[in-house]
mmCIF file of the C-alpha atoms, coordinates in Angstrom:
data_MODEL
# 
_entry.id   MODEL 
# 
loop_
_atom_site.group_PDB 
_atom_site.id 
_atom_site.type_symbol 
_atom_site.label_atom_id 
_atom_site.label_alt_id 
_atom_site.label_comp_id 
_atom_site.label_asym_id 
_atom_site.label_entity_id 
_atom_site.label_seq_id 
_atom_site.pdbx_PDB_ins_code 
_atom_site.Cartn_x 
_atom_site.Cartn_y 
_atom_site.Cartn_z 
_atom_site.occupancy 
_atom_site.B_iso_or_equiv 
_atom_site.pdbx_formal_charge 
_atom_site.auth_seq_id 
_atom_site.auth_comp_id 
_atom_site.auth_asym_id 
_atom_site.auth_atom_id 
_atom_site.pdbx_PDB_model_num 
ATOM 1  C CA . MET A 1 1  ? 61.385 104.651 166.809 1.00 0.00 ? 1  MET A CA 1 
ATOM 2  C CA . ALA A 1 2  ? 59.183 105.960 164.460 1.00 0.00 ? 2  ALA A CA 1 
ATOM 3  C CA . ASP A 1 3  ? 58.839 104.550 161.286 1.00 0.00 ? 3  ASP A CA 1 
ATOM 4  C CA . THR A 1 4  ? 58.569 107.187 157.744 1.00 0.00 ? 4  THR A CA 1 
ATOM 5  C CA . ILE A 1 5  ? 55.213 105.965 155.842 1.00 0.00 ? 5  ILE A CA 1 
ATOM 6  C CA . VAL A 1 6  ? 55.418 107.416 152.227 1.00 0.00 ? 6  VAL A CA 1 
ATOM 7  C CA . THR A 1 7  ? 52.025 107.068 150.493 1.00 0.00 ? 7  THR A CA 1 
ATOM 8  C CA . ASN A 1 8  ? 52.016 108.070 146.764 1.00 0.00 ? 8  ASN A CA 1 
ATOM 9  C CA . SER A 1 9  ? 48.990 109.191 145.565 1.00 0.00 ? 9  SER A CA 1 
ATOM 10 C CA . PRO A 1 10 ? 47.543 107.985 142.502 1.00 0.00 ? 10 PRO A CA 1 
ATOM 11 C CA . ALA A 1 11 ? 47.894 109.756 139.298 1.00 0.00 ? 11 ALA A CA 1 
ATOM 12 C CA . GLY A 1 12 ? 44.803 112.087 138.306 1.00 0.00 ? 12 GLY A CA 1 
ATOM 13 C CA . ASN A 1 13 ? 43.450 111.778 134.677 1.00 0.00 ? 13 ASN A CA 1 
ATOM 14 C CA . ASP A 1 14 ? 43.610 115.521 134.269 1.00 0.00 ? 14 ASP A CA 1 
ATOM 15 C CA . SER A 1 15 ? 46.959 115.909 132.060 1.00 0.00 ? 15 SER A CA 1 
ATOM 16 C CA . ALA A 1 16 ? 45.112 113.234 129.723 1.00 0.00 ? 16 ALA A CA 1 
ATOM 17 C CA . SER A 1 17 ? 41.579 115.218 129.025 1.00 0.00 ? 17 SER A CA 1 
ATOM 18 C CA . ALA A 1 18 ? 43.934 118.406 128.900 1.00 0.00 ? 18 ALA A CA 1 
ATOM 19 C CA . GLY A 1 19 ? 45.819 116.865 126.071 1.00 0.00 ? 19 GLY A CA 1 
ATOM 20 C CA . TRP A 1 20 ? 42.273 115.682 124.207 1.00 0.00 ? 20 TRP A CA 1 
ATOM 21 C CA . VAL A 1 21 ? 41.199 118.976 124.483 1.00 0.00 ? 21 VAL A CA 1 
ATOM 22 C CA . VAL A 1 22 ? 44.090 120.398 123.060 1.00 0.00 ? 22 VAL A CA 1 
ATOM 23 C CA . ALA A 1 23 ? 43.892 117.825 120.150 1.00 0.00 ? 23 ALA A CA 1 
ATOM 24 C CA . LEU A 1 24 ? 40.257 118.760 119.770 1.00 0.00 ? 24 LEU A CA 1 
ATOM 25 C CA . VAL A 1 25 ? 40.877 122.698 119.377 1.00 0.00 ? 25 VAL A CA 1 
ATOM 26 C CA . ILE A 1 26 ? 43.880 122.171 117.056 1.00 0.00 ? 26 ILE A CA 1 
ATOM 27 C CA . VAL A 1 27 ? 41.828 120.106 114.414 1.00 0.00 ? 27 VAL A CA 1 
ATOM 28 C CA . ILE A 1 28 ? 38.904 122.377 114.676 1.00 0.00 ? 28 ILE A CA 1 
ATOM 29 C CA . ALA A 1 29 ? 41.189 125.278 113.801 1.00 0.00 ? 29 ALA A CA 1 
ATOM 30 C CA . ILE A 1 30 ? 42.949 123.143 111.037 1.00 0.00 ? 30 ILE A CA 1 
ATOM 31 C CA . ILE A 1 31 ? 39.286 122.392 109.977 1.00 0.00 ? 31 ILE A CA 1 
ATOM 32 C CA . VAL A 1 32 ? 38.155 126.063 109.739 1.00 0.00 ? 32 VAL A CA 1 
ATOM 33 C CA . GLY A 1 33 ? 41.285 127.378 108.178 1.00 0.00 ? 33 GLY A CA 1 
ATOM 34 C CA . GLY A 1 34 ? 41.195 125.554 105.603 1.00 0.00 ? 34 GLY A CA 1 
ATOM 35 C CA . ILE A 1 35 ? 37.251 126.129 104.719 1.00 0.00 ? 35 ILE A CA 1 
ATOM 36 C CA . VAL A 1 36 ? 38.757 130.087 105.359 1.00 0.00 ? 36 VAL A CA 1 
ATOM 37 C CA . MET A 1 37 ? 41.051 129.316 102.894 1.00 0.00 ? 37 MET A CA 1 
ATOM 38 C CA . TYR A 1 38 ? 38.896 127.644 100.278 1.00 0.00 ? 38 TYR A CA 1 
ATOM 39 C CA . GLN A 1 39 ? 36.148 130.128 100.148 1.00 0.00 ? 39 GLN A CA 1 
ATOM 40 C CA . ARG A 1 40 ? 39.277 132.751 99.587  1.00 0.00 ? 40 ARG A CA 1 
ATOM 41 C CA . GLY A 1 41 ? 40.410 131.089 96.498  1.00 0.00 ? 41 GLY A CA 1 
ATOM 42 C CA . PHE A 1 42 ? 43.713 129.895 98.103  1.00 0.00 ? 42 PHE A CA 1 
ATOM 43 C CA . PHE A 1 43 ? 43.274 126.488 96.143  1.00 0.00 ? 43 PHE A CA 1 
ATOM 44 C CA . LYS A 1 44 ? 42.500 127.668 92.806  1.00 0.00 ? 44 LYS A CA 1 
ATOM 45 C CA . ALA A 1 45 ? 44.621 126.917 89.907  1.00 0.00 ? 45 ALA A CA 1 
ATOM 46 C CA . GLY A 1 46 ? 46.550 129.371 88.107  1.00 0.00 ? 46 GLY A CA 1 
ATOM 47 C CA . PRO A 1 47 ? 45.107 131.657 85.417  1.00 0.00 ? 47 PRO A CA 1 
ATOM 48 C CA . THR A 1 48 ? 43.509 129.783 82.674  1.00 0.00 ? 48 THR A CA 1 
ATOM 49 C CA . ASP A 1 49 ? 44.828 129.717 79.284  1.00 0.00 ? 49 ASP A CA 1 
ATOM 50 C CA . THR A 1 50 ? 43.009 131.788 77.122  1.00 0.00 ? 50 THR A CA 1 
ATOM 51 C CA . THR A 1 51 ? 45.275 131.490 74.099  1.00 0.00 ? 51 THR A CA 1 
ATOM 52 C CA . ASN A 1 52 ? 43.434 131.977 70.533  1.00 0.00 ? 52 ASN A CA 1 
ATOM 53 C CA . ILE A 1 53 ? 45.316 130.695 67.231  1.00 0.00 ? 53 ILE A CA 1 
ATOM 54 C CA . ASN A 1 54 ? 44.039 132.036 64.178  1.00 0.00 ? 54 ASN A CA 1 
ATOM 55 C CA . VAL A 1 55 ? 45.326 130.161 61.075  1.00 0.00 ? 55 VAL A CA 1 
ATOM 56 C CA . THR A 1 56 ? 44.664 131.347 57.519  1.00 0.00 ? 56 THR A CA 1 
ATOM 57 C CA . LEU A 1 57 ? 44.717 128.942 54.843  1.00 0.00 ? 57 LEU A CA 1 
ATOM 58 C CA . PRO A 1 58 ? 45.035 129.839 51.203  1.00 0.00 ? 58 PRO A CA 1 
ATOM 59 C CA . THR A 1 59 ? 41.846 129.880 48.670  1.00 0.00 ? 59 THR A CA 1 
ATOM 60 C CA . PRO A 1 60 ? 43.118 126.744 46.618  1.00 0.00 ? 60 PRO A CA 1 
ATOM 61 C CA . THR A 1 61 ? 43.033 128.184 42.994  1.00 0.00 ? 61 THR A CA 1 
ATOM 62 C CA . SER A 1 62 ? 41.149 126.382 39.936  1.00 0.00 ? 62 SER A CA 1 
ATOM 63 C CA . GLY A 1 63 ? 44.167 125.119 38.204  1.00 0.00 ? 63 GLY A CA 1 
ATOM 64 C CA . SER A 1 64 ? 45.734 123.355 41.538  1.00 0.00 ? 64 SER A CA 1 
ATOM 65 C CA . THR A 1 65 ? 44.973 119.666 42.067  1.00 0.00 ? 65 THR A CA 1 
ATOM 66 C CA . ALA A 1 66 ? 45.755 118.093 45.579  1.00 0.00 ? 66 ALA A CA 1 
ATOM 67 C CA . LYS A 1 67 ? 48.441 115.164 45.225  1.00 0.00 ? 67 LYS A CA 1 
# 
């Protein structure tokens, strides 16, 4: 009677290295995307406030005193 022999081959590291490559590509894409968005002004604040307030004060007369 013949015995059945099952040999498991050790797992390779191919899937782990592929994961690192994918992670590196994603990080590079995020960095490049951030640089492009910065150059196009995506992170700028809204329009600056250019309000000009002019106040006219009356000229004091010679007979008035400040109290």
